[in-house]
C-alpha positions in Angstrom: 20.9 39.2 -86.5 19.9 39.6 -90.1 23.0 39.5 -92.2 22.8 41.2 -95.6 22.3 38.8 -98.4 25.0 39.7 -101.0 23.6 37.1 -103.3 21.0 39.6 -104.6 23.8 41.0 -106.8 23.6 37.6 -108.7 19.8 37.6 -108.9 19.1 36.9 -112.6 16.9 40.0 -113.1 19.1 42.4 -111.1 22.3 41.2 -112.7 20.9 41.5 -116.2 19.4 45.0 -115.6 22.4 46.6 -113.9 23.4 49.9 -115.6 25.8 52.8 -114.9 24.9 56.5 -115.3 27.0 59.4 -114.2 29.2 57.0 -112.3 26.2 55.6 -110.3 24.7 52.1 -110.5 21.0 51.9 -111.4 18.6 49.0 -112.3 16.6 49.2 -115.5 13.4 47.7 -113.9 9.7 48.3 -114.3 7.4 48.8 -111.3 6.0 45.3 -111.7 9.5 43.7 -111.8 10.5 45.8 -108.7 7.5 44.6 -106.8 8.1 41.0 -107.8 11.6 41.2 -106.3 10.3 42.8 -103.1 7.6 40.1 -102.7 10.3 37.5 -103.2 12.5 39.1 -100.5 9.7 39.0 -97.9 8.4 35.6 -98.9 11.9 34.0 -98.7 13.0 36.1 -95.7 16.1 37.4 -97.5 16.8 41.0 -96.5 16.6 43.5 -99.4 17.7 47.1 -99.3 15.9 49.4 -101.8 16.8 53.0 -102.8 15.8 55.4 -105.6 17.9 58.1 -107.3 16.7 61.4 -108.6 18.6 64.4 -110.0 19.5 65.8 -106.5 20.8 62.6 -105.2 22.9 61.9 -108.3 24.5 65.3 -107.9 25.0 65.1 -104.2 26.5 61.6 -104.4 29.5 63.1 -106.3 30.4 65.4 -103.4 29.3 63.2 -100.5 31.3 60.0 -100.2 29.1 58.7 -97.4 25.9 59.2 -99.4 27.4 57.6 -102.4 28.4 54.5 -100.4 25.0 54.3 -98.8 23.3 54.3 -102.2 25.6 52.0 -104.2 25.6 49.4 -101.4 21.8 49.0 -101.8 20.4 45.9 -103.5 17.9 47.6 -105.8 18.4 51.1 -107.2 15.4 52.5 -109.1 15.2 55.6 -111.2 12.8 58.0 -109.4 13.2 61.3 -111.3 12.1 62.1 -114.9 15.3 64.1 -115.3 17.4 60.9 -114.6 15.2 58.8 -116.9 15.4 61.3 -119.8 19.1 62.0 -119.2 20.0 58.3 -119.2 18.1 57.7 -122.4 19.8 60.7 -124.0 23.1 59.0 -123.3 22.0 55.7 -124.8 21.0 53.9 -121.6 17.8 52.0 -122.1 15.5 52.3 -119.1 11.9 51.0 -119.3 10.2 53.6 -117.0 10.4 55.8 -114.0 9.8 53.9 -110.7 9.2 56.5 -108.0 9.8 55.9 -104.4 6.3 57.1 -103.3 4.7 54.7 -105.8 6.9 51.8 -104.7 5.9 52.5 -101.1 2.1 52.7 -102.0 2.3 49.5 -104.0 4.3 47.6 -101.4 1.8 48.6 -98.7 -0.9 47.2 -101.0 1.2 44.0 -101.4 1.4 43.8 -97.6 -2.3 43.9 -97.2 -2.7 41.2 -99.9 0.0 38.9 -98.6 -0.4 39.5 -94.8 3.0 41.2 -94.4 3.3 43.7 -91.6 5.0 47.1 -92.2 6.8 49.4 -89.7 6.5 53.1 -90.3 9.4 55.3 -89.2 9.8 59.0 -89.7 7.9 62.2 -90.3 6.0 64.3 -87.7 3.7 62.5 -85.3 0.5 64.0 -86.8 1.6 63.0 -90.3 2.4 59.5 -89.1 -1.1 59.3 -87.5 -2.6 60.6 -90.8 -0.8 57.9 -92.8 -2.1 55.2 -90.4 -5.7 56.5 -90.8 -5.4 56.6 -94.6 -4.0 53.0 -94.6 -7.0 51.9 -92.5 -9.3 53.3 -95.2 -7.4 52.0 -98.2 -6.4 48.6 -96.7 -8.7 47.6 -93.8 -7.0 44.2 -93.5 -3.5 45.6 -93.2 -1.9 45.1 -89.8 0.8 47.7 -89.0 3.7 46.2 -86.9 4.6 49.6 -85.4 5.3 53.2 -86.0 7.7 55.9 -84.7 8.1 59.5 -85.7 11.4 60.8 -87.0 12.2 63.1 -84.1 14.8 61.1 -82.2 18.5 61.7 -81.4 21.5 59.7 -82.6 21.9 58.2 -79.2 18.3 56.8 -79.4 18.9 55.0 -82.6 19.7 51.7 -81.0 16.4 51.9 -79.1 14.6 52.6 -82.3 16.2 49.6 -84.1 15.3 47.4 -81.1 11.7 48.5 -81.3 11.5 47.8 -85.0 13.0 44.3 -84.5 10.7 43.5 -81.5 7.7 44.4 -83.6 8.2 41.5 -85.9 7.8 43.7 -89.0 8.3 42.2 -92.5 9.2 45.6 -94.0 10.4 49.0 -93.0 9.7 52.4 -94.5 12.0 55.3 -93.4 10.5 58.7 -94.0 13.5 60.9 -93.2 15.4 63.4 -95.5 18.5 62.6 -97.5 21.2 61.8 -96.3 19.8 60.9 -92.9 17.6 58.0 -94.1 20.4 56.5 -96.2 22.9 56.8 -93.3 20.4 55.1 -90.9 19.7 52.2 -93.2 23.3 51.7 -94.1 24.4 51.8 -90.5 21.8 49.3 -89.2 21.1 47.1 -92.3 22.8 44.1 -90.8 20.9 44.5 -87.5 17.4 45.2 -88.8 15.2 42.1 -89.0 12.6 43.3 -91.6 13.2 41.6 -94.9 12.6 44.7 -97.0 13.5 48.2 -96.1 13.6 51.5 -98.0 13.9 55.2 -97.5 10.8 57.0 -98.6 11.8 60.7 -97.9 8.7 62.9 -97.9 6.3 60.1 -99.1 4.5 60.0 -95.7 3.7 63.7 -96.2 2.2 63.0 -99.6 0.2 59.9 -98.5 -0.9 61.5 -95.3 -2.2 64.6 -97.1 0.2 67.2 -95.7 1.7 67.9 -99.1 -0.1 67.6 -102.4 1.4 65.5 -105.2 1.7 67.0 -108.7 -1.1 66.1 -111.1 -0.4 63.3 -113.5 0.2 65.6 -116.5 2.7 67.6 -114.5 4.5 64.4 -113.5 4.5 63.2 -117.1 6.0 66.5 -118.3 8.9 66.1 -115.8 7.9 69.2 -113.9 7.0 67.7 -110.5 10.0 69.5 -109.0 8.5 72.8 -110.0 5.2 71.9 -108.5 7.1 71.2 -105.2 8.9 74.5 -105.4 5.6 76.3 -105.8 4.3 74.8 -102.6 7.5 75.6 -100.5 9.4 78.3 -102.5 11.5 79.7 -99.7 12.8 76.2 -98.6 13.2 74.6 -102.0 14.0 77.0 -104.8 17.7 77.3 -104.1 18.1 73.5 -103.6 16.5 72.8 -107.0 18.3 75.6 -108.7 21.7 74.4 -107.5 21.1 70.7 -108.2 19.4 71.1 -111.6 22.1 73.5 -112.8 24.8 71.0 -111.7 23.0 68.1 -113.3 22.6 69.9 -116.6 26.4 70.5 -116.8 27.1 66.9 -115.8 24.7 65.6 -118.4 26.3 67.6 -121.1 29.7 66.2 -120.2 28.4 62.7 -120.1 26.6 63.0 -123.4 29.6 64.3 -125.3 32.0 61.9 -123.6 29.9 58.9 -124.7 29.5 60.4 -128.2 33.3 60.8 -128.5 33.9 57.2 -127.3 31.4 55.9 -129.9 33.2 57.8 -132.7 36.6 56.5 -131.6 35.3 52.9 -131.2 32.5 52.6 -133.7 
């Protein structure tokens, strides 16, 4: 059994870059620093649980105790959304850059090809999973995939899925399921899973496999990637983004003024 290594909290880089924003822990890491820690985890065989937070997740964590526990118990918490990056900076929290989940996944897969690590791909629809495998064969011909399984399985099948992952001998695990299902799965089985790095990647398989287009770089830089996503699936996404963005704007205003008042009282 792979017991979670609590010593990651004392890792010099993680300890020095720990921050708090809207009551949630985050790490002020660059992409390069994140990848260095991931590489260390797989090289030393110390299990590392990685998550990212965006506006929607920060908002939902305040009303969902299980989701909050699943996120805060992770070892590395990167800032995924531009809204979180800008909001934290507005409140005086120094963050170096946005480290998106999809980019972490893509870079870790490249690291696997370079170092000989073997990933397990879990989640998404079967045709998307097959498309991801095909794209990986083109991008990284030397990469060996430990195994794959689509995300359409029942709760009572989870033990079987965990066993398949462990039997594959995978070094890392990517879970492409929606929030909060991926967080709940990883939290529930983190001490049983034998891969040394695991992360939830949400819809990243859809992007990498070509099912969903990613916003152009200029749109990402402008912080409007969410609007690009809504334009692709308006019926499914508009209300979700409206609700979470509105709630976030209110929380951010409260946080900004609270911090400003505290600075004036304790200059």
